[in-house]
C-alpha positions in Angstrom: 0.0 -0.1 0.1 1.7 3.3 -0.9 1.8 6.3 1.3 -0.9 8.3 0.2 -3.6 5.8 0.3 -2.6 4.6 3.6 -2.9 7.7 4.8 -6.1 8.5 2.8 -7.6 5.6 4.9 -6.3 7.3 8.1 -7.6 10.3 7.2 -11.1 8.8 6.9 -10.8 7.6 10.1 -10.0 11.3 11.7 -13.5 12.4 11.3 -15.0 9.3 12.8 -12.7 9.5 15.8 -14.2 13.2 16.5 -17.9 12.0 16.0 -17.5 9.5 18.1 -15.8 11.6 20.6 -18.9 13.8 20.5 -21.7 10.9 20.6 -20.2 9.6 23.9 -20.9 12.8 25.7 -24.1 13.2 24.3 -26.8 12.2 27.5 -29.2 10.1 25.1 -26.2 8.0 24.4 -25.0 7.6 28.1 -28.6 6.5 29.0 -28.2 3.5 26.5 -25.7 1.4 28.2 -25.2 -1.2 25.1 -24.5 1.8 22.8 -22.2 3.8 24.8 -20.1 1.1 26.0 -19.7 0.1 22.4 -18.8 3.6 21.3 -16.0 3.9 24.0 -14.8 0.8 23.0 -14.8 2.7 19.2 -13.6 5.7 20.5 -10.4 3.7 22.1 -9.5 1.9 19.0 -9.7 5.0 16.8 -7.4 6.8 19.5 -4.6 4.5 19.1 -5.0 4.9 14.9 -5.1 8.2 15.5 -2.0 8.7 17.7 -0.1 6.3 15.1 -1.0 8.3 12.3 0.0 11.6 14.4 3.6 9.7 14.2 3.5 8.5 10.8 2.8 12.2 9.3 6.0 13.6 11.6 8.1 10.7 10.5 6.6 11.8 6.9 7.6 15.3 7.1 11.0 14.6 8.9 12.1 12.9 5.8 11.2 15.9 3.8 12.7 18.7 6.4 15.9 16.5 6.2 16.1 16.5 2.3 15.6 19.8 2.1 17.9 20.6 4.5 20.7 18.3 3.0 19.6 19.8 -0.5 20.4 23.9 1.5 22.6 23.4 4.2 26.6 24.0 3.8 27.3 23.4 7.5 29.1 20.1 8.0 27.6 20.0 11.5 23.7 20.7 10.6 24.4 18.4 7.6 25.2 15.4 9.9 22.4 16.3 12.2 19.9 16.4 8.9 21.4 12.8 7.7 20.5 11.1 11.2 17.3 12.7 11.3 16.4 10.9 7.7 18.0 7.8 9.1 16.3 7.6 11.8 12.9 8.4 10.1 13.4 6.0 7.5 14.0 2.8 9.8 10.6 4.2 11.7 9.0 4.4 8.7 8.4 0.6 7.9 7.6 -0.2 11.4 4.8 2.5 11.6 3.1 1.5 8.5 3.1 -2.0 10.1 1.4 -1.3 12.9 -1.1 0.9 11.2 -2.1 -1.7 8.8 -2.6 -3.9 11.8 -4.4 -1.4 13.4 -6.8 -1.2 10.4 -7.4 -5.1 10.3 -10.8 -5.3 12.3 -9.9 -6.9 15.8 -11.6 -9.6 17.6 -14.3 -7.4 19.3 -14.0 -9.8 22.3 -10.0 -9.4 23.3 -10.7 -7.4 25.5 -12.7 -9.1 27.8 -11.9 -11.1 30.7 -12.1 -15.0 30.4 -13.8 -17.9 31.4 -11.2 -20.9 31.5 -12.7 -24.5 31.5 -9.9 -27.4 31.8 -11.1 -31.1 31.8 -9.5 -34.3 32.0 -9.8 -36.1 28.9 -8.1 -39.9 27.8 -5.6 -40.9 30.4 -8.4 -41.6 33.4 -6.1 -40.5 36.8 -3.0 -39.3 34.6 -5.5 -36.6 32.6 -6.5 -35.2 36.1 -3.0 -35.0 36.6 -2.4 -32.8 34.0 -5.2 -30.9 34.2 -4.1 -29.8 37.4 -1.0 -29.1 35.8 -2.3 -26.9 33.1 -4.4 -25.2 35.5 -1.3 -24.7 37.7 0.8 -23.4 34.7 -2.1 -20.8 34.2 -2.5 -19.3 37.3 1.3 -19.1 37.5 1.5 -17.0 33.8 -1.4 -14.7 35.4 0.6 -14.2 38.7 3.3 -13.1 36.2 1.1 -10.7 34.5 -0.8 -9.4 37.7 -4.4 -11.4 36.6 -6.6 -12.2 39.2 -7.8 -15.5 39.2 -11.2 -16.9 41.1 -12.0 -20.5 41.2 -16.0 -20.7 40.3 -16.5 -24.7 40.3 -14.0 -28.0 40.8 -14.0 -31.7 41.0 -10.9 -33.7 42.1 -8.9 -36.5 40.3 -8.8 -39.4 43.0 -5.5 -39.8 42.4 -4.8 -35.8 42.6 -5.2 -32.9 40.0 -8.8 -32.1 38.8 -11.1 -33.8 36.6 -12.7 -30.7 35.7 -11.5 -26.9 37.0 -13.5 -23.8 36.2 -12.2 -20.4 36.5 -12.3 -16.9 35.9 -9.0 -14.8 34.5 -9.8 -10.7 35.1 -7.2 -8.4 34.1 -6.2 -6.0 30.6 -6.7 -8.0 27.3 -7.2 -11.3 28.8 -9.4 -13.4 26.3 -7.3 -11.6 23.7 -4.2 -13.6 25.1 -5.7 -16.6 26.6 -7.8 -17.5 23.6 -5.1 -19.5 22.3 -4.7 -21.9 24.9 -8.4 -23.3 23.7 -8.2 -27.2 22.4 -6.4 -30.3 23.1 -3.5 -30.3 25.1 -1.8 -33.9 24.7 0.9 -35.0 27.7 3.3 -37.8 27.0 5.3 -39.1 30.3 5.7 -41.9 32.9 2.6 -41.6 35.0 3.7 -41.9 38.8 1.2 -45.0 38.7 2.9 -46.7 36.2 5.6 -49.6 37.4 7.4 -50.5 34.0 8.3 -47.1 33.5 6.7 -46.6 30.7 5.6 -43.7 28.6 1.9 -43.2 28.4 -0.2 -40.6 26.5 -3.0 -38.8 28.2 -5.0 -35.3 27.1 -6.8 -32.5 28.9 -9.1 -30.4 26.9 -8.8 -26.8 27.7 -11.8 -23.9 26.8 -11.8 -20.2 26.7 -14.6 -18.4 26.6 -15.2 -14.6 27.2 -16.9 -13.3 29.8 -19.8 -11.5 29.0 -21.1 -8.6 30.2 -24.9 -7.9 31.7 -26.0 -6.0 28.6 -24.4 -8.4 26.3 -26.8 -11.1 26.4 -30.8 -11.1 27.3 -31.8 -13.5 29.8 -35.3 -13.8 31.9 -34.1 -14.4 35.3 -37.3 -14.9 36.3 -37.7 -18.3 34.6 -34.0 -19.4 36.2 -34.3 -22.3 39.2 -32.4 -22.4 41.6 -31.1 -24.6 43.9 -29.2 -24.4 47.0 -26.9 -26.8 48.7 -24.1 -27.2 51.4 -20.2 -26.8 50.2 -18.1 -29.7 50.6 -14.2 -30.0 51.4 -12.0 -27.8 53.2 -13.0 -24.3 55.0 -13.5 -24.3 58.3 -16.8 -24.0 60.6 -18.5 -22.8 57.8 -18.4 -25.8 55.5 -21.1 -28.2 55.2 -23.3 -26.6 57.8 -24.2 -23.2 55.8 -26.0 -23.8 51.9 -24.3 -21.3 50.6 -23.0 -23.5 47.5 -25.9 -22.5 44.1 -27.3 -24.5 41.6 -28.6 -22.7 38.5 -31.0 -24.4 35.8 -31.6 -22.5 32.7 -33.6 -23.4 29.4 -31.8 -21.6 26.5 -33.4 -21.8 23.2 -30.4 -21.3 20.8 -31.0 -18.7 18.1 -29.1 -20.3 15.6 -30.1 -24.0 15.9 -33.6 -23.2 17.1 -33.1 -26.2 19.8 -34.0 -25.8 23.4 -31.4 -26.9 26.2 -31.3 -27.1 29.5 -28.2 -24.9 31.0 -27.2 -26.2 34.8 -24.2 -24.6 36.4 -22.9 -24.7 40.1 -21.0 -22.3 42.4 -19.7 -22.8 45.4 -16.6 -20.4 45.0 -17.2 -18.1 48.1 -18.9 -18.6 51.6 -21.4 -15.9 50.3 -24.7 -17.7 49.0 -25.7 -14.1 47.3 -22.2 -14.1 45.7 -22.5 -17.7 44.7 -25.8 -16.6 42.4 -23.9 -13.4 40.9 -21.0 -15.4 39.5 -23.3 -18.7 38.6 -25.4 -15.6 36.6 -22.1 -14.6 35.2 -21.2 -18.1 34.0 -24.8 -18.5 32.5 -24.1 -15.3 30.9 -20.7 -15.9 29.1 -22.2 -19.9 28.2 -24.8 -18.1 26.4 -23.0 -15.1 24.7 -20.2 -18.0 24.1 -23.2 -20.2 22.2 -23.7 -16.8 20.2 -20.4 -16.1 19.3 -19.5 -19.3 17.8 -21.4 -18.3 14.7 -19.4 -15.4 14.4 -15.9 -17.9 15.0 -17.2 -20.3 12.3 -17.9 -17.1 9.7 -13.9 -16.9 10.0 -13.0 -20.5 10.3 -14.4 -20.9 6.7 -12.5 -18.1 5.5 -9.0 -19.3 6.5 -7.1 -22.6 5.8 -5.2 -22.5 9.1 -6.7 -21.8 12.6 -4.4 -20.2 15.3 -7.0 -18.6 18.1 -10.2 -20.1 16.8 -12.1 -23.1 15.3 -12.4 -26.6 16.1 -11.9 -26.6 20.1 -11.6 -30.4 19.8 -8.5 -30.1 17.5 -5.1 -31.2 19.2 -3.0 -28.4 19.5 0.0 -29.1 21.7 2.0 -31.8 22.5 3.8 -31.8 26.1 6.4 -34.1 25.9 8.3 -34.8 29.6 10.7 -37.5 28.6 12.6 -35.2 25.8 12.0 -31.9 27.8 10.1 -31.0 24.7 6.9 -28.4 23.9 5.3 -28.7 20.3 2.5 -26.5 19.2 1.1 -28.3 16.3 -0.4 -25.2 14.8 2.5 -23.4 14.0 5.2 -26.1 14.0 6.6 -24.2 16.8 8.9 -26.6 19.2 10.9 -25.7 22.3 12.9 -27.8 24.5 12.2 -26.0 28.2 9.2 -27.9 29.4 10.5 -27.4 33.0 10.3 -22.9 32.5 6.8 -23.8 30.6 4.9 -25.4 33.2 6.1 -23.2 35.4 4.1 -20.4 33.6 6.2 -19.1 31.2 4.1 -19.1 27.9 4.8 -15.9 26.8 7.2 -16.8 24.0 5.1 -19.7 22.7 1.9 -16.9 22.7 3.8 -14.2 21.1 4.6 -16.6 18.4 0.4 -17.4 17.8 0.0 -13.8 17.8 2.3 -13.2 15.1 0.7 -16.0 12.9 -2.7 -14.8 13.8 -1.8 -11.3 12.9 -0.2 -12.2 9.8 -3.4 -14.4 8.8 -5.7 -11.2 9.2 -3.4 -8.8 7.2 -3.1 -11.4 4.4 -6.9 -11.6 4.5 -7.3 -7.7 4.6 -5.5 -7.5 1.8 -3.6 -4.3 3.3 
């Protein structure tokens, strides 16, 4: 894309940025929460593009000024300064153009949301549950490094440790946009603790990362929700098993895409406070429905792309953890490293960075910028 056409595209967005800036101060817009939140998100996205445009224009002007100075100036010191400015701007331009092109490609509208992560032990029995527990600890350590908050909603422990299933919410900045790459089947190859012959077994666990829905993202008739309460089990002091703080939610929802009704069952024992558990169960219900409705958007993307990085079939095998060789392989991008111990301690950012680069390359190719 030439400089002029790129600037023309940016110029058209400046007027939209100013228009949205005016709209979000309009009392009528502020009263419509759904529209206000959507416009605020658009304003923040456009603000980044407008700032990048200003820097891009500054660099282009810097090149012109430096060239003019070299043509007219005789003083060696001034000419040296002009050459340095010219080199600096020429070096900055390609990176700015890439940054602007990526900003112009529509991002996943869910990227800024918090995430609900569900990990389930798959094939492999006790060993799969242990691996699910290892994955949970890996994500918790990664979230700690990022300064994100992790809240467990519900879990079912394996008979030998780990988890048959664990569901937790991660809160922070751009959580879903980062963790969405983890959705899929994770395979482990190692000698289980229960194996007496020292043979390597293959087990699996599934990870589902869902964007957390806000109240106005989906419509739920709360009057049709059936609630049950029960006593929470497990460790936790005198309150546990005496107060019915656990909640169970049942809701019949009609899928607008398939037209089929299904009963959704959600349990929450996260806190000792029943109202808080009800609130968190409702959040999970909204996110479950939102994710189902959002799946059509994901399917539309999947149908356009030959290779999928962050979306598509959640039953696809995405990564193998080979303990005998200390190897991690991400099958989507042919990424292999030999630092399994550090990876399981939460050092997964390098792998995520490679996935983000691959995803951005697909988005740029798709948009033909």
